[in-house]
C-alpha positions in Angstrom: 198.8 135.9 -27.1 198.7 138.9 -24.8 201.5 141.4 -25.0 204.1 141.4 -22.1 205.1 144.3 -19.9 208.5 144.2 -21.7 206.8 144.8 -25.1 204.8 147.7 -23.6 208.0 149.2 -22.2 209.8 148.8 -25.6 206.9 150.3 -27.6 206.5 153.3 -25.2 210.2 153.9 -24.8 210.0 153.8 -21.0 211.4 151.6 -18.2 209.7 148.5 -16.8 209.2 150.2 -13.5 207.5 153.1 -15.1 205.2 150.9 -17.1 204.4 148.9 -13.9 203.4 152.1 -12.1 201.2 153.3 -14.8 199.5 150.0 -15.5 198.8 149.4 -11.8 197.5 153.0 -11.4 200.0 153.6 -8.7 200.0 156.9 -6.8 203.7 157.2 -7.6 204.2 160.4 -9.7 204.7 159.8 -13.4 204.9 162.6 -16.1 201.6 162.9 -17.9 203.2 162.6 -21.3 205.0 159.5 -20.3 201.8 158.1 -18.7 199.9 158.8 -22.0 202.6 157.0 -24.0 202.4 153.9 -21.8 198.6 153.8 -21.9 198.5 154.1 -25.7 201.2 151.4 -26.1 199.3 149.1 -23.7 196.1 149.6 -25.6 197.7 149.2 -29.0 199.3 146.0 -28.0 196.2 144.7 -26.2 198.1 144.3 -22.9 195.0 144.7 -20.8 191.4 143.4 -21.0 188.8 145.9 -21.9 187.8 146.7 -18.3 191.3 147.5 -17.3 191.8 149.5 -20.5 188.8 151.7 -19.4 190.6 152.0 -16.1 193.7 153.3 -17.8 191.9 155.8 -19.9 189.8 157.2 -17.1 192.3 156.9 -14.3 189.5 155.2 -12.3 190.0 151.9 -10.6 187.8 149.1 -11.9 188.5 146.8 -8.9 186.3 146.2 -5.9 187.9 144.5 -3.0 186.2 142.0 -0.6 187.6 140.6 2.7 185.9 137.7 4.5 187.0 135.9 7.7 187.2 132.5 6.1 186.4 130.4 3.0 186.2 127.2 5.0 182.6 128.0 6.0 180.3 127.5 3.0 178.3 130.6 4.2 181.1 132.9 3.2 181.8 131.0 0.0 178.2 131.6 -1.0 178.5 135.3 -0.1 181.7 135.7 -2.2 180.1 133.9 -5.2 177.2 136.4 -5.1 179.6 139.3 -4.7 181.6 138.2 -7.7 178.5 137.9 -9.9 177.3 141.3 -8.9 180.7 142.9 -9.3 181.2 141.5 -12.8 177.6 142.5 -13.8 178.5 146.1 -12.7 181.5 146.2 -15.0 184.1 145.9 -12.2 186.6 143.2 -11.3 186.8 141.5 -7.9 189.8 141.3 -5.6 188.9 138.7 -3.0 190.8 138.0 0.2 190.4 135.8 3.3 191.7 137.1 6.6 191.6 133.6 8.2 190.3 135.3 11.3 193.8 136.8 11.8 193.8 140.5 12.7 197.4 141.0 11.6 196.7 139.5 8.2 193.5 141.6 7.9 195.6 144.7 8.5 198.1 143.8 5.9 195.3 143.1 3.4 194.0 146.6 3.9 197.4 148.0 3.2 197.5 145.9 0.0 194.0 147.1 -1.0 195.2 150.7 -0.5 198.3 150.2 -2.7 196.2 148.9 -5.6 193.7 151.7 -5.2 190.5 149.7 -5.2 187.3 151.6 -6.0 185.4 150.2 -3.0 185.7 147.8 -0.1 183.4 145.1 1.1 184.4 143.6 4.5 183.3 141.2 7.1 185.6 141.7 10.0 185.9 139.7 13.3 188.6 142.1 14.6 187.1 145.5 14.8 189.1 148.1 16.8 190.1 151.8 16.5 193.2 151.0 14.5 191.2 149.0 11.9 188.5 151.8 11.8 191.2 154.4 11.1 192.9 152.3 8.5 189.6 151.8 6.5 188.8 155.5 6.8 192.3 156.4 5.5 191.7 154.3 2.4 189.5 157.1 1.2 187.1 154.7 -0.7 183.5 153.7 0.0 183.4 150.8 2.5 180.5 148.5 3.2 180.4 146.1 6.1 178.4 143.0 5.9 177.5 140.0 8.2 179.7 141.1 11.0 178.7 144.7 11.9 180.9 146.3 14.7 179.0 147.5 17.7 178.2 151.1 17.4 179.3 151.3 13.8 177.6 154.2 12.0 178.8 153.6 8.4 177.3 151.7 5.5 176.4 148.1 6.2 174.3 145.1 5.2 173.5 143.2 8.4 171.5 140.5 10.0 169.4 140.4 13.2 171.4 137.9 15.2 169.5 138.8 18.4 166.2 137.9 16.7 167.7 134.7 15.4 168.8 133.6 18.9 165.3 134.3 20.2 163.7 132.4 17.3 165.9 129.3 17.9 165.1 129.1 21.6 161.4 129.8 21.1 161.3 127.0 18.5 163.0 124.4 20.8 160.7 125.3 23.7 157.6 125.1 21.5 158.7 121.5 20.5 158.6 120.6 24.2 162.3 120.9 25.1 163.2 122.3 28.6 166.7 120.8 29.0 168.4 122.8 26.4 172.1 123.5 25.6 173.7 126.2 23.5 177.0 125.3 21.9 179.5 127.9 20.8 183.1 129.0 20.6 184.3 132.1 22.5 182.0 135.1 22.4 184.7 137.2 20.7 182.5 138.7 18.0 179.4 140.8 18.0 177.2 138.3 16.1 177.8 135.6 18.6 177.1 137.8 21.5 173.9 139.0 20.0 172.7 135.5 19.2 173.6 134.3 22.7 171.8 137.2 24.3 168.6 136.6 22.3 168.7 132.9 23.0 169.3 133.3 26.7 166.6 135.9 27.0 164.0 133.4 25.9 165.3 130.7 28.2 165.2 133.0 31.2 161.7 134.2 30.3 160.6 130.5 30.2 162.1 129.8 33.6 165.0 127.8 32.2 168.5 128.6 33.5 170.5 130.2 30.7 173.7 130.0 32.6 173.5 126.2 32.7 172.7 126.1 29.0 175.9 127.6 27.7 178.6 125.2 26.4 181.4 127.5 25.3 184.6 126.0 24.0 187.3 128.4 25.1 190.0 127.2 22.7 187.8 127.1 19.7 189.1 130.4 18.2 191.8 128.5 16.3 189.6 125.5 15.4 187.8 124.8 12.2 184.0 125.1 12.9 183.5 121.3 12.5 186.2 120.6 15.1 184.5 123.1 17.4 181.3 121.1 17.0 183.2 117.9 17.9 184.6 119.6 21.0 181.1 120.8 22.0 179.8 117.2 21.7 182.7 115.9 23.7 181.9 118.4 26.5 178.2 117.3 26.5 179.2 113.6 26.6 181.4 114.3 29.7 178.5 115.8 31.6 176.2 113.8 33.8 173.0 113.8 31.9 172.4 114.8 28.3 170.1 117.7 27.3 167.2 116.9 25.0 168.2 119.6 22.5 171.3 121.5 21.5 171.4 124.7 19.5 174.8 125.2 17.8 176.2 128.5 16.6 176.6 127.5 13.0 175.7 124.6 10.7 179.2 123.3 10.2 179.7 123.1 14.0 176.2 121.4 14.2 177.4 118.7 11.7 180.4 118.1 14.0 178.1 117.8 17.0 175.9 115.3 15.3 178.7 113.1 14.0 180.5 113.0 17.4 177.3 112.3 19.3 176.4 109.4 17.0 179.9 108.0 17.3 179.3 108.2 21.1 176.1 106.2 20.7 173.7 109.2 21.0 171.0 109.2 18.3 170.0 112.4 16.7 167.1 113.4 17.0 165.6 110.5 19.1 168.0 111.0 22.0 169.1 114.6 21.4 167.7 117.2 18.9 170.4 119.4 17.2 169.7 122.8 15.6 172.1 124.8 13.5 172.4 128.3 12.2 173.2 129.7 8.6 171.3 127.2 6.4 174.3 126.1 4.3 173.6 123.9 1.3 174.9 120.7 2.9 172.3 120.9 5.7 169.4 119.4 3.8 171.7 116.7 2.2 172.7 115.0 5.4 170.8 112.4 7.5 169.0 113.6 9.5 168.5 116.8 7.5 169.5 119.8 9.6 166.9 122.1 11.3 168.4 125.6 11.2 168.0 129.3 11.1 168.5 130.8 7.7 170.9 133.8 7.3 170.6 134.8 3.6 174.1 134.5 2.3 173.5 135.2 -1.4 171.2 138.1 -0.7 173.7 139.6 1.7 176.5 139.4 -1.0 174.3 140.9 -3.7 172.9 143.8 -1.5 176.3 144.7 -0.1 177.8 144.9 -3.6 175.0 147.0 -5.0 175.4 149.4 -2.2 179.1 149.6 -2.7 178.7 150.3 -6.5 176.1 153.0 -5.8 178.5 154.6 -3.4 181.3 154.7 -6.0 179.2 157.1 -8.0 178.0 159.0 -4.9 180.6 158.7 -2.2 179.1 161.6 -0.1 175.7 160.0 0.3 174.1 159.5 3.6 174.7 156.2 5.4 172.7 153.4 4.0 171.9 150.2 5.9 170.0 147.0 5.3 169.1 144.4 7.9 168.0 140.9 7.0 165.7 138.9 9.3 166.0 135.2 10.2 163.8 132.4 8.8 163.2 129.1 10.6 164.0 126.1 8.5 162.3 123.0 10.0 163.9 119.6 9.0 164.6 116.3 10.7 167.3 116.9 13.3 164.8 118.4 15.9 161.8 116.4 17.0 158.9 117.3 19.2 159.1 115.7 22.7 156.4 113.1 23.1 155.8 112.6 19.4 157.9 109.4 19.5 159.0 107.5 22.6 162.6 108.2 23.3 164.9 105.3 23.1 167.0 104.4 26.0 170.2 106.5 26.0 173.2 104.4 25.1 175.8 106.8 26.1 177.5 106.8 29.5 176.5 109.3 32.2 
């Protein structure tokens, strides 16, 4: 059985609060002789696992902190899994947090990370502003952004070319014979969505298709689960007079919501309407029809961001390092080529 903090305090002849400060590596001043007694008592009693014991001896944090916007989206769950594996393989421990897309919670989490003196920070933030930038800078630890890269950010990051992904999605749908195309999304409140939309709309405009008419943006979707956002996108399409032949959706979870709601409304995917997602989450190929999508490499993103952060711990003054991943088209069953099979009569109401 592991020793308790009370036993460490008794053996070292110090108070519980002093032991807590030493074991948490707090910045609160503690006499060096007292600190040494606490560390020796903790090690003698086996209070800490080996990695934390190394932290106590070296006065160096063995924690790496990671903040993601949500764990409801399997994309971020996959990223975190890869981060955890890489962190542990590097001899560190992971402190994982979800901001739930809440800027106030994200700010409090950064305060918490500062209080525990993490060795490095990995963060995907939907809420970039000057206050957040200052707070991260004041942590005084290496910080690596991933997935969501703030516009104009000049620090370390592992990103993705969302603009290229948007172009790829639109080009693919047009190549499959679609001209009446919709783009379903929530509010354009984050850089990744704006970049994806811009790339998508560029291709539509180049092809002589009105990009303004294509956008189906659900204003109140910021507080929705992605699946609910997909349902809302489909409801909006069903209310319109005439249905597009193809819908590109901002992420796979929302695309699943679109497909389910359309089929409940009597619209068959892909014979009546083709649906295309984005992310390539594991569930996409399990469903019927399997989901055509654009792959954003979640596991590679997590691993690369962590390796970058670990390297910066040893060399915090190094020049800014960046990595950009590029999209890959994943062709499955939810998008069909116009003319390959005669379209069935639509059974939804105009």
